[in-house]
Every structure is written in structure tokens, then in C-alpha cells.
C-alpha positions in Angstrom: -11.7 -2.4 23.3 -10.1 -1.3 19.9 -12.2 0.8 17.6 -12.9 -0.6 14.1 -11.1 0.8 11.1 -14.1 0.7 9.1 -16.0 3.0 11.6 -13.6 5.6 12.9 -13.5 9.1 11.7 -11.0 10.4 9.2 -9.2 12.4 12.0 -8.6 9.2 13.9 -7.7 7.2 10.7 -5.0 10.0 9.9 -3.4 9.1 13.3 -3.7 5.3 13.4 -0.4 3.4 13.2 1.6 0.5 14.9 -0.1 -1.5 17.3 -3.4 0.5 17.4 -3.7 -0.1 13.7 -3.2 -3.8 14.0 -5.9 -3.9 16.6 -8.3 -1.7 14.5 -8.0 -4.0 11.5 -8.2 -7.2 13.7 -11.6 -6.1 15.2 -13.1 -5.2 11.9 -14.4 -8.6 10.9 -12.6 -8.8 7.6 -14.0 -5.7 6.1 -11.1 -3.3 5.9 -10.2 -2.1 2.4 -7.0 -0.7 1.1 -6.3 1.0 -2.2 -2.7 1.4 -3.8 -1.3 4.5 -5.5 1.8 5.5 -7.0 3.7 8.5 -5.5 4.9 10.1 -8.6 1.9 9.6 -10.8 -0.2 12.7 -11.5 -3.8 12.7 -10.3 -6.1 10.6 -12.5 -8.5 13.6 -12.5 -6.8 17.2 -12.6 -7.2 19.3 -9.4 -6.8 16.4 -7.0 -4.5 13.6 -6.2 -4.8 9.8 -6.3 -4.9 9.3 -2.7 -7.9 11.5 -2.3 -9.8 9.7 -5.1 -9.0 6.3 -3.3 -10.3 7.7 0.0 -13.3 9.2 -1.5 -14.4 5.9 -3.3 -14.3 3.9 0.0 -10.8 3.0 1.0 -10.0 2.8 4.7 -6.2 2.7 3.9 -4.1 4.3 1.1 -1.1 2.2 0.3 1.8 4.2 -1.4 4.3 2.8 -3.8 7.5 4.3 -5.2 8.0 6.9 -2.4 11.6 7.8 -1.9 12.4 9.1 1.7 15.5 11.2 0.3 13.3 13.0 -2.3 9.7 13.0 -0.9 7.0 13.4 -3.5 3.2 12.9 -3.6 1.9 14.1 -7.1 -1.2 16.0 -7.0 -0.2 18.5 -4.3 1.6 21.9 -4.7 5.3 21.5 -4.4 7.2 22.9 -1.5 10.1 25.2 -2.2 12.5 22.8 -0.4 11.1 19.9 -2.5 11.6 21.8 -5.8 15.2 22.6 -4.6 15.9 19.1 -3.7 14.5 17.8 -7.1 16.4 20.3 -9.0 19.7 18.8 -7.8 18.6 15.7 -9.7 18.1 17.7 -12.8 14.3 18.0 -12.7 13.3 21.7 -12.5 12.0 24.7 -14.3 14.0 27.9 -14.4 12.1 31.3 -13.9 13.3 32.2 -17.4 11.9 29.1 -19.1 9.3 30.3 -21.6 6.3 27.8 -21.0 2.6 28.0 -21.1 0.8 28.7 -17.8 -0.9 25.1 -17.8 2.5 23.4 -18.1 4.1 25.4 -15.4 0.9 24.7 -13.2 1.3 20.9 -13.9 4.9 20.9 -12.8 4.1 22.9 -9.7 1.5 20.1 -8.8 4.0 17.3 -8.9 4.2 17.4 -5.1 7.9 17.7 -4.7 8.5 17.9 -1.1 5.3 16.5 0.0 5.5 13.8 2.8 3.2 10.8 3.6 2.2 12.6 6.7 1.0 15.6 4.5 -1.1 13.1 2.6 -2.4 11.5 5.7 -3.5 14.8 7.1 -5.1 16.0 3.9 -7.2 12.8 3.2 -7.9 11.6 6.6 -6.8 8.0 6.0 -4.2 5.5 7.2 -1.3 5.6 4.6 1.2 2.8 4.4 4.4 2.4 2.3 6.1 -0.4 0.4 9.8 -0.6 0.5 11.9 -2.5 -2.0 13.5 -5.8 -0.7 17.3 -5.3 -0.2 19.4 -8.0 -1.8 22.6 -8.5 -3.8 21.9 -6.8 -7.2 19.0 -4.5 -5.8 18.7 -1.4 -8.2 16.2 0.5 -6.2 17.5 3.9 -4.8 18.6 4.0 -1.2 15.6 5.9 -0.2 13.2 3.2 -1.2 15.3 0.2 0.1 14.2 -2.0 3.1 17.2 -0.8 5.2 16.9 0.5 8.7 17.8 4.2 8.0 15.2 4.2 5.3 12.6 2.5 7.3 13.2 4.8 10.3 12.8 7.9 8.0 9.8 6.5 6.4 8.1 6.3 9.8 9.2 9.7 10.6 7.7 11.0 7.4 4.3 9.6 8.4 4.2 5.9 7.1 1.6 4.2 9.4 3.1 0.8 8.4 5.8 -0.8 6.2 5.3 -3.4 3.6 8.0 -5.7 1.9 6.9 -7.6 -1.0 9.0 -10.4 -2.4 9.0 -11.4 -6.0 10.3 -14.6 -7.7 13.7 -12.8 -7.5 13.7 -13.0 -3.8 13.8 -16.3 -1.8 11.7 -16.6 1.3 14.9 -16.3 3.3 15.9 -13.1 1.7 12.5 -11.6 2.6 12.6 -13.0 6.1 16.0 -11.6 6.6 14.8 -8.1 5.5 11.8 -8.4 7.9 14.1 -9.5 10.7 16.6 -6.6 10.1 13.8 -4.0 10.3 12.1 -5.6 13.3 15.4 -5.5 15.2 16.3 -1.9 14.1 12.8 -0.4 14.6 11.7 -2.4 17.8 8.3 -4.0 18.6 5.8 -1.1 17.9 5.9 -0.4 14.1 3.7 -2.6 12.0 5.5 -4.7 9.3 4.0 -6.6 6.5 5.6 -9.3 4.4 4.1 -10.3 1.1 4.8 -12.1 -2.2 3.7 -11.2 -5.7 4.5 -12.5 -9.2 6.1 -9.3 -10.6 9.0 -9.9 -12.9 7.7 -13.4 -13.9 8.1 -16.9 -12.5 11.5 -18.4 -11.9 12.2 -22.2 -11.3 12.3 -23.1 -7.7 10.9 -19.8 -6.5 7.4 -19.3 -5.2 5.0 -16.9 -7.0 2.8 -16.1 -4.1 3.0 -16.6 -0.3 1.7 -20.1 0.7 1.1 -21.4 4.2 4.7 -22.7 4.7 6.4 -19.3 4.0 3.8 -17.5 6.2 5.4 -19.2 9.4 8.9 -18.1 8.3 7.7 -14.4 7.7 5.9 -14.1 10.9 8.6 -15.8 13.0 11.0 -13.1 11.4 8.8 -10.3 12.7 6.0 -9.7 10.3 2.6 -8.6 11.9 0.7 -9.2 8.7 1.3 -11.3 5.6 0.1 -10.2 2.1 -1.2 -12.9 -0.2 -2.2 -12.9 -3.9 -6.0 -12.8 -4.3 -7.7 -16.1 -5.5 -7.9 -15.9 -9.4 -5.1 -13.6 -9.9 -2.4 -16.2 -10.8 -2.0 -20.0 -11.3 -2.2 -22.0 -8.1 -3.9 -19.2 -6.1 -7.1 -21.0 -5.3 -9.5 -20.1 -2.7 -8.4 -23.2 -0.8 -4.5 -22.3 -1.1 -5.1 -18.7 -0.1 -7.3 -19.7 2.8 -4.6 -22.2 4.1 -2.1 -19.4 4.1 -4.7 -17.0 5.9 -5.4 -19.6 8.4 -1.6 -20.1 9.1 -1.2 -16.4 9.8 -4.2 -16.5 12.2 -2.8 -19.5 14.1 0.4 -17.6 14.6 -1.4 -14.5 15.8 -0.7 -12.4 12.7 -3.1 -10.6 10.4 -3.6 -11.6 6.7 -4.2 -9.3 3.7 -5.4 -10.5 0.3 -4.4 -8.4 -2.6 -5.1 -7.9 -6.2 -1.8 -6.8 -7.7 -1.7 -8.2 -11.2 -3.4 -5.3 -13.1 -6.7 -7.1 -13.0 -7.9 -4.5 -10.7 -8.4 -2.4 -13.9 -10.6 -4.9 -15.4 -14.5 -4.5 -15.7 -16.5 -4.0 -12.4 -18.0 -7.5 -12.6 -14.5 -9.1 -12.6 -13.4 -7.0 -9.7 -16.4 -7.9 -7.7 -15.9 -11.6 -8.4 -12.2 -11.3 -7.3 -13.3 -9.5 -4.1 -15.9 -12.2 -3.3 -13.6 -14.9 -3.9 -11.1 -13.2 -1.6 -13.7 -12.7 1.1 -14.0 -16.5 1.2 -10.5 -16.8 2.3 -11.2 -15.1 5.7 -8.5 -12.4 5.6 -8.5 -9.3 7.6 -7.6 -6.7 5.0 -8.4 -6.7 1.3 -6.3 -4.5 -1.0 -6.9 -3.4 -4.7 -3.7 -2.5 -6.8 -2.7 0.6 -8.5 -3.1 -0.8 -12.1 -4.9 1.8 -14.2 -4.3 4.8 -16.1 -2.2 7.1 -13.8 -1.0 5.4 -10.6 -4.4 4.4 -9.2 -7.0 1.9 -10.5 -10.4 3.1 -11.8 -12.3 4.9 -8.9 -15.3 2.9 -9.9 -13.5 -0.3 -9.3 -12.5 0.8 -5.9 -16.0 1.4 -5.0 -17.2 -1.9 -6.4 -14.4 -3.6 -4.5 -15.3 -1.9 -1.4 -19.0 -2.6 -1.6 -18.3 -6.3 -2.3 -16.0 -6.5 0.8 -18.0 -4.4 3.3 -21.4 -3.7 1.7 -23.0 -0.2 1.1 -23.6 0.7 4.6 -19.8 0.6 5.5 -18.6 1.7 2.1 -21.0 4.8 2.0 -20.1 5.7 5.5 -16.4 5.8 4.7 -17.0 7.9 1.7 -19.2 10.4 3.5 -17.7 10.6 7.0 -16.1 13.9 7.8 -14.3 15.2 11.0 
């Protein structure tokens, strides 16, 4: 029988991926928690990284945004010589002759140039997933962040436990499904793929703002193992009933469902975060994610803890925080 993601040790979490990860989430009774971070943002607290903060405050999964496979970076780690050299080619460097104060030099060195997702996984003992940008005519994201087969393959090689594609009102359901299908064909059956939809960029006539039940079927048929749905209360129309219908559709099709706060409301007061978490819990999802809205690429650590305790209680939240080995 699969082990529950909410109970396994950090050393096991750091290695979970693909089908094993799907099973570990599925058997956790809707109590798995994910927290998002931004790859290039310095740690909210000096001397650490945002992934470590998220892990320490109760997240089973750390989800990475804005990571470029061509120029790996996880801020908060000491940069590698190779990473510094690669970023210098892009015009971002400090020359040995530069006259700067030691704290400034130390800050630059801690920007994590050359650090990969696998390095982060091993350091914090958590599952670490990655978002890729949907590829469509007019896409402006660099190649190292686009949802194309080469980038996806390299992301997995660099340690991504799963890959997420988030559609916005700029992407039709068909465009998102085509991206998922292309990656599934290229990567084969084993990697875990997530298809989601968020309202970033504003509404557009005729385009869905969040993933409803009818789109869930399209994305799962294209190859998505899990769908990501806006949390109830985070946008107009995202009622408990509407989100529950999308979650139910995913489950009927054998897929997992994630409910996510991704509208900067994750940085609201703790009472609001708890309310959003409890309303999300009523949808019956398998995984609950709190976004990276905050001061420096991660939401407030206290909100991650409040979110985790609302989703899985003190027992499982404290275990995750305290467990070592």
C-alpha cells in the first residue's frame, strides 16, 4: 500500500515523484499541503531560503515558480561557480575588482545561481514541483520556462517531482490541453502532470477564469494526472459548489484535484486564510496549495502554518514541521 505523503520522512519526500507521488497524495485523505515560492526571490529571512521556510511551517510540497532550466537558480543558496559564470553571460555579475561592501557581495553570492530543484529537494527534504509557462503563439516566457518537451525533460532531470501548467484567460482550454498532450506524448506515462487555470492577467470575454467541471474532462483526457482549481472565495463564481463539481469530475475520471489560493489573498490575515482553507476542504480535493503572494516570493510563514493546521490539524502539521531523517 502507498505511504501517505503527510506521514513519510523528509528523506522519502525528497525522492517522491511520478506515480509514487500520485499514490502518496491520493491516500492522504485530502490533507496534503503545498506552498508556492518564487525561484529568484531572496529569502524572506536572511540566512535561509523560502523553500526551507515553507517546509518548516508545515508544507509537504514546495511548488516552484519562475525557475529557468537554462539558467537554474534558487535564491537563498550559495551560488555555484558554474552558475555565476552562466549568469554572467546574461550580464549579471560582480567582477573581483568591484569595490563593494561585504554585505552586498554576500547577498549577491546567496542568489543561488546554478542551484537546481534537486539541490533544493535534498536540502529541505520535501517534494518540489515546478510550473512551466503555457506555450502558445505570442508567448513571451524564455525557452527555459516554456512547456515544450525539451524544457520539460530537463526540468525532470534537474529534479522536478512533477510539472504544472496553468492556463490563464489568455489561453483557451484547447491550448492548455494541447500543451498537456504534447508533454504527455514526449515524456511518457510516468511523470506527474498537472493542468490548472487561474485568473492572472484579468478576465477576457469568452474565456474561463478558473477550471470548471467541463474543462476538467478535457485536461484529464489530454493526459493530466491532477487538475488545479481556484479555491472557493478567491474569485467571482468560485463557489464551494462549483469547485466541488470540478473536483468530483476529476475523481470520476480517476485524476486528483488540487485547490489553490493564487490571488494574493494568501497574504491576508490568518483568519481569512483559515476561512479559505476550510471552504476549500469542503470541496473534497486531494491537495491544497497556498500561493507565493507576500513580501519576497513566499507568503507569510504564519499563514502557511495556519493554512496547514486548518487542512490537516495540529497533529499532522506539527509532525511535518518536526520530523527529521
